[in-house]
C-alpha positions, -999 to 999 in steps of 0.1 A, spaced: -423 -151 482 -424 -154 520 -440 -133 547 -419 -110 568 -409 -126 591 -412 -160 575 -436 -186 589 -410 -213 582 -379 -212 560 -367 -178 549 -334 -163 559 -337 -131 539 -372 -124 552 -359 -129 588 -331 -104 581 -356 -79 566 -379 -83 596 -351 -77 621 -339 -46 603 -374 -32 600 -384 -37 636 -350 -25 648 -353 7 629 -388 13 641 -376 8 677 -350 34 671 -377 59 662 -375 58 624 -406 59 603 -405 27 582 -427 14 554 -425 -23 546 -436 -36 513 -444 -73 518 -472 -98 518 -503 -91 539 -496 -119 563 -464 -102 574 -462 -90 611 -446 -57 617 -447 -25 637 -439 -6 604 -465 7 580 -473 -23 558 -481 -21 521 -490 -54 505 -502 -66 471 -509 -103 480 -527 -120 509 -498 -142 518 -463 -152 509 -465 -167 474 -446 -199 482 -472 -211 506 -502 -199 487 -502 -226 460 -488 -233 425 -496 -214 393 -489 -179 405 -467 -156 384 -444 -143 411 -425 -120 387 -458 -101 380 -463 -95 417 -427 -83 421 -432 -58 392 -464 -46 408 -447 -41 441 -419 -23 425 -443 1 409 -460 8 442 -426 16 457 -416 40 429 -450 58 430 -444 66 466 -406 73 463 -410 110 472 -424 100 506 -392 84 517 -357 97 527 -343 64 514 -354 32 499 -337 0 510 -341 -28 484 -338 -65 491 -351 -76 457 -319 -82 439 -314 -63 406 -351 -60 396 -353 -23 403 -320 -12 387 -334 2 354 -359 23 373 -336 34 402 -308 44 378 -332 69 361 -345 85 393 -330 107 420 -343 90 451 -316 78 476 -315 40 477 -293 11 488 -295 -26 478 -285 -54 500 -276 -85 479 -285 -118 495 -276 -143 468 -246 -158 451 -229 -136 425 -209 -160 404 -238 -166 380 -232 -160 342 -247 -127 331 -242 -108 363 -209 -93 352 -223 -74 322 -253 -64 343 -233 -48 371 -210 -32 345 -240 -16 330 -254 -5 364 -221 4 379 -234 33 400 -260 13 419 -249 15 456 -246 -20 471 -241 -38 504 -226 -72 506 -234 -97 534 -199 -111 534 -166 -102 518 -165 -135 500 -198 -127 483 -181 -98 465 -154 -118 448 -171 -124 414 -180 -86 412 -151 -68 427 -157 -37 406 -193 -32 416 -203 -1 437 -199 -17 471 -205 7 500 -198 -18 528 -200 -54 540 -227 -58 567 -232 -92 583 -266 -104 594 -275 -103 630 -302 -111 656 -316 -93 686 -299 -105 717 -331 -118 732 -344 -135 701 -331 -169 712 -324 -180 748 -291 -199 749 -287 -234 763 -255 -241 781 -261 -278 789 -245 -305 768 -265 -312 736 -282 -345 727 -277 -347 689 -261 -332 659 -283 -308 639 -288 -298 603 -311 -270 594 -319 -254 561 -328 -268 527 -323 -302 511 -303 -294 480 -271 -303 463 -253 -273 475 -263 -277 512 -249 -313 513 -270 -329 539 -254 -362 528 -221 -350 543 -239 -342 575 -254 -377 576 -220 -394 570 -202 -373 597 -230 -382 622 -231 -419 614 -193 -423 615 -192 -403 647 -219 -427 661 -241 -397 671 -278 -391 663 -285 -364 636 -318 -345 634 -325 -328 601 -349 -298 600 -351 -289 564 -375 -280 536 -376 -296 502 -384 -272 473 -401 -286 443 -370 -279 423 -350 -302 446 -376 -330 449 -358 -352 423 -324 -347 440 -340 -357 473 -356 -388 459 -325 -400 441 -297 -389 465 -310 -384 500 -342 -403 507 -325 -437 512 -299 -421 536 -327 -413 560 -333 -449 568 -304 -452 592 -314 -455 629 -292 -425 638 -309 -402 613 -342 -384 620 -358 -363 593 -381 -337 609 -389 -316 578 -394 -278 576 -398 -261 610 -411 -227 620 -395 -199 639 -411 -210 671 -393 -244 669 -358 -232 661 -347 -223 696 -354 -257 711 -340 -275 680 -307 -256 680 -303 -251 718 -304 -289 724 -279 -298 697 -243 -308 704 -234 -288 673 -248 -275 640 -234 -292 609 -231 -269 580 -212 -289 553 -220 -267 523 -207 -272 488 -212 -237 473 -201 -201 478 -226 -194 506 -231 -156 508 -237 -157 545 -256 -185 562 -279 -170 589 -284 -204 605 -248 -203 617 -255 -171 637 -288 -186 649 -269 -216 663 -243 -194 679 -270 -173 696 -283 -205 712 -248 -213 725 -244 -241 700 -211 -243 681 -210 -247 644 -190 -273 623 -189 -259 588 -172 -266 555 -146 -241 543 -166 -224 515 -181 -190 509 -186 -169 540 -179 -196 565 -143 -186 575 -156 -150 581 -186 -160 602 -169 -187 624 -142 -178 649 -120 -209 647 -119 -227 680 -142 -202 697 -176 -203 680 -170 -234 659 -147 -253 636 -140 -249 599 -134 -282 581 -125 -293 546 -132 -331 547 -154 -357 562 -125 -368 584 -120 -333 597 -157 -332 604 -155 -363 625 -125 -350 644 -143 -317 650 -173 -336 664 -151 -356 687 -135 -324 700 -166 -302 702 -168 -306 739 -137 -285 742 -157 -254 730 -174 -235 758 -211 -229 750 -210 -196 770 -181 -184 749 -200 -193 717 -228 -171 729 -205 -143 739 -189 -143 705 -223 -140 689 -231 -110 712 -198 -94 702 -202 -98 664 -238 -104 655 -259 -83 678 -286 -66 657 -277 -33 673 -243 -34 656 -259 -41 622 -284 -13 627 -255 11 634 -239 1 602 -270 6 581 -278 39 597 -243 50 587 -250 40 551 -283 58 551 -266 89 564 -241 89 536 -268 85 510 -293 109 524 -288 147 523 -263 153 550 -284 180 566 -309 154 576 -286 128 590 -290 137 627 -328 131 628 -350 101 622 -353 86 588 -383 76 567 -372 43 553 -389 20 527 -381 -17 528 -388 -36 496 
């Protein structure tokens, strides 16, 4: 659906890119299955010219996913391990083959139908991206929880006082940009919104959000690319992340911390796991708590925010954890060498 790394919005694709390039840098032989407009030092195998979301309407994305899966399976014997990031699509095939594989789940798991599916495929080895993500499927075959991370030099931190509050992500009912707008206005601070609007969320945007953007303190920028994120986040007083759903991780929180910008986030999903209270940000449960957090945000040291990011979300830590998973799943006689890894 998106190139790897993504041109604009795309947290999962950013994670896959970081893992791919990190493993290549460590000497592993990596094959990446992704769209042709992806940029990678791995061996790239692609079935479409560009990420399907940006290539226009009328494309059957499931067909391309099935074709890609077939390409992966046809080459399975070439790899020591296959690392899937495509949800449960491959389970019927992987459960009938002997190739070592691991699946990182990136989405919410409290959806009807998933419990019987994971009961059926109870032997599929899985990685969660937060402990909270596991709660609906506690009996699944979890091997570890591995948080997302970034290379230390990916963003340059800014330690000067910010100029505005920031919201970055999607305009949707679960992301609650309306909460961010209310917190900013009642705090009498400008809010800049960098967000995409999916076609599925257009009606919600038109009915619930569009009129809120008319306030003089609110500026809607729209969807931004990777090359704009550093400046956008580094110059913010704080990132507002007032979600209303069981967020599996929330990469934008880590992106903000890497820039030295603290996070004010609603208590839901992974938020209490990602934020170190009073160090890298503040966890809130109401608009009033959000306003209080904004008023006290100057008490958080931006250098300490960055240090906490380095301690917990450095990509090298995440790579170590995945290498350990690979070593467990691969023939133990091979674990001391380099791996041949397929990313799909």
